[in-house]
Kinemage of the C-alpha trace (Angstrom):
@kinemage 1
@onewidth
@group {chain A} dominant
@subgroup {mainchain}
@vectorlist {calphas} color= white
{ca met a 1} P -59.619 106.096 3.453
{ca asn a 2} L -60.112 102.694 4.459
{ca asn a 3} L -62.854 101.330 6.386
{ca leu a 4} L -61.909 97.669 6.513
{ca asn a 5} L -60.387 96.598 10.287
{ca leu a 6} L -58.315 93.183 10.904
{ca lys a 7} L -58.116 92.154 14.573
{ca val a 8} L -55.547 90.758 15.583
{ca gln a 9} L -54.622 89.210 18.935
{ca lys a 10} L -51.201 88.374 20.375
{ca ile a 11} L -50.861 84.886 22.219
{ca his a 12} L -46.911 84.948 23.011
{ca ser a 13} L -45.188 87.503 24.765
{ca asn a 14} L -42.884 87.318 21.638
{ca ala a 15} L -45.423 88.075 19.165
{ca ile a 16} L -44.679 91.099 17.015
{ca leu a 17} L -47.944 92.320 14.987
{ca pro a 18} L -48.022 91.895 11.370
{ca asn a 19} L -47.136 95.352 9.575
{ca tyr a 20} L -47.092 97.231 6.488
{ca ala a 21} L -43.445 98.249 5.786
{ca his a 22} L -44.119 101.070 3.406
{ca cys a 23} L -47.608 102.567 2.929
{ca gly a 24} L -49.317 101.277 0.071
{ca asp a 25} L -47.720 97.779 0.531
{ca ala a 26} L -49.594 95.111 -0.638
{ca gly a 27} L -48.680 92.869 1.881
{ca met a 28} L -48.179 92.720 5.576
{ca asp a 29} L -45.270 90.833 7.580
{ca phe a 30} L -45.657 88.263 10.093
{ca phe a 31} L -42.211 87.471 12.333
{ca ser a 32} L -41.507 84.588 14.030
{ca ile a 33} L -41.738 84.130 17.443
{ca glu a 34} L -39.071 81.322 17.828
{ca asn a 35} L -35.852 79.920 16.983
{ca ala a 36} L -35.917 77.574 14.564
{ca ile a 37} L -33.399 75.286 11.983
{ca ile a 38} L -34.768 74.207 8.460
{ca asn a 39} L -32.455 71.966 6.852
{ca pro a 40} L -32.034 71.674 3.000
{ca gly a 41} L -35.597 70.408 1.674
{ca glu a 42} L -36.860 70.738 4.786
{ca arg a 43} L -40.206 72.163 5.402
{ca lys a 44} L -41.338 73.521 8.995
{ca gly a 45} L -43.932 75.923 10.554
{ca ile a 46} L -42.808 78.577 12.275
{ca ala a 47} L -45.045 79.746 14.987
{ca thr a 48} L -46.067 83.834 14.179
{ca gly a 49} L -48.013 84.209 18.256
{ca ile a 50} L -50.853 85.773 16.182
{ca lys a 51} L -54.830 85.063 16.201
{ca met a 52} L -56.734 87.291 13.523
{ca ala a 53} L -60.221 87.852 12.621
{ca ile a 54} L -60.258 88.002 9.060
{ca pro a 55} L -63.444 89.959 7.299
{ca lys a 56} L -66.238 87.461 6.204
{ca gly a 57} L -65.907 87.914 2.233
{ca phe a 58} L -61.911 88.254 2.340
{ca val a 59} L -58.982 85.589 2.728
{ca gly a 60} L -55.402 86.360 4.003
{ca leu a 61} L -53.247 84.996 1.380
{ca ile a 62} L -49.582 84.382 2.731
{ca trp a 63} L -46.889 85.040 0.155
{ca asp a 64} L -43.224 84.587 0.083
{ca lys a 65} L -40.610 87.476 1.594
{ca ser a 66} L -38.901 88.478 -2.049
{ca gly a 67} L -35.490 88.781 0.017
{ca arg a 68} L -35.863 85.336 1.753
{ca ala a 69} L -36.652 83.866 -1.197
{ca leu a 70} L -33.944 84.851 -3.108
{ca asn a 71} L -30.956 85.365 -0.476
{ca asp a 72} L -31.898 82.576 1.740
{ca gly a 73} L -34.030 80.070 -0.555
{ca leu a 74} L -37.140 79.904 1.921
{ca lys a 75} L -40.858 79.507 0.167
{ca thr a 76} L -43.972 79.730 1.594
{ca met a 77} L -46.718 76.725 1.656
{ca ala a 78} L -50.198 76.715 2.588
{ca gly a 79} L -50.873 80.270 2.129
{ca val a 80} L -54.664 80.545 2.834
{ca ile a 81} L -56.143 81.641 5.593
{ca asp a 82} L -59.937 81.825 5.755
{ca ser a 83} L -62.166 84.177 7.075
{ca gly a 84} L -63.576 81.340 9.652
{ca tyr a 85} L -60.397 80.616 10.895
{ca arg a 86} L -59.136 81.823 14.589
{ca gly a 87} L -55.945 79.656 15.274
{ca glu a 88} L -52.538 81.052 15.495
{ca val a 89} L -51.033 81.725 11.818
{ca ile a 90} L -48.852 79.420 11.181
{ca ile a 91} L -46.231 79.818 8.864
{ca val a 92} L -45.164 76.919 6.895
{ca leu a 93} L -41.337 77.562 5.162
{ca leu a 94} L -39.700 75.178 2.711
{ca asn a 95} L -35.916 75.552 2.422
{ca thr a 96} L -35.274 75.382 -1.236
{ca ser a 97} L -31.282 76.018 -0.756
{ca asn a 98} L -28.251 73.627 -0.005
{ca lys a 99} L -27.772 74.898 3.089
{ca lys a 100} L -29.382 75.010 6.385
{ca met a 101} L -31.397 77.889 7.520
{ca glu a 102} L -31.876 79.890 10.595
{ca ile a 103} L -34.628 81.323 12.122
{ca lys a 104} L -34.571 83.837 15.146
{ca ile a 105} L -36.969 85.479 16.906
{ca gly a 106} L -38.766 88.571 15.541
{ca phe a 107} L -37.391 87.409 11.962
{ca lys a 108} L -39.663 88.728 8.905
{ca ile a 109} L -40.511 85.390 7.344
{ca ala a 110} L -43.989 86.073 5.167
{ca gln a 111} L -46.342 88.825 4.106
{ca met a 112} L -49.683 88.229 4.074
{ca leu a 113} L -52.326 89.971 1.698
{ca ile a 114} L -56.080 90.287 2.231
{ca gln a 115} L -57.993 90.096 -0.599
{ca lys a 116} L -61.715 89.909 -1.459
{ca val a 117} L -62.887 86.271 -2.485
{ca glu a 118} L -66.060 85.814 -4.491
{ca gln a 119} L -67.781 82.272 -4.046
{ca pro a 120} L -69.560 81.388 -6.830
{ca glu a 121} L -72.585 78.578 -7.178
{ca ile a 122} L -71.289 75.431 -8.504
{ca lys a 123} L -73.095 74.009 -11.141
{ca glu a 124} L -72.271 70.857 -13.171
{ca thr a 125} L -72.172 70.646 -16.511
{ca asn a 126} L -70.991 68.418 -19.626
{ca ile a 127} L -70.342 71.114 -22.340
{ca leu a 128} L -68.003 74.094 -21.038
{ca asp a 129} L -67.696 77.073 -23.509
{ca lys a 130} L -65.331 77.210 -26.195
{ca thr a 131} L -62.254 79.947 -25.899
{ca ser a 132} L -59.154 80.446 -28.064
{ca arg a 133} L -56.782 78.956 -25.685
{ca gly a 134} L -58.841 75.552 -25.364
{ca tyr a 135} L -56.719 73.082 -24.088
{ca ser a 136} L -53.442 74.457 -24.268
{ca gly a 137} L -51.803 74.821 -21.277
{ca phe a 138} L -48.184 74.129 -19.319
{ca gly a 139} L -45.538 75.743 -21.622
{ca ser a 140} L -48.162 76.581 -24.342
{ca thr a 141} L -47.303 80.402 -24.561
{ca gly a 142} L -43.859 79.139 -25.534
{ca glu a 143} L -42.347 80.770 -21.951
């Protein structure tokens, strides 16, 4: 049983409420309310016509749609929607392909995951705990 409610407001006549395509999906789909062209290497903010009240203690994380990423080369950017934000959800898309991409009204452009957030107290220190990984970073596991 799910007792978590997400209040959503449509602020444009073309707006489509975010929805889960399948029962059990992690991400709810967001839709464009505008036609747009995104040229190769260009990034553009795409309006959704949606405002929302994410509950305190949660965050909305914007992620790529797998088909848009694989087939169209569209990558989402700036994907954190804090619980205190009440403005329109704008999806920033980057075209990583070598062809211009056409976004149409009603296209699924991204998905949002709602996740719990912990906000730890920040404490400065001069010494960090040692771990087996240590300072090994980028590519250190051989992949």
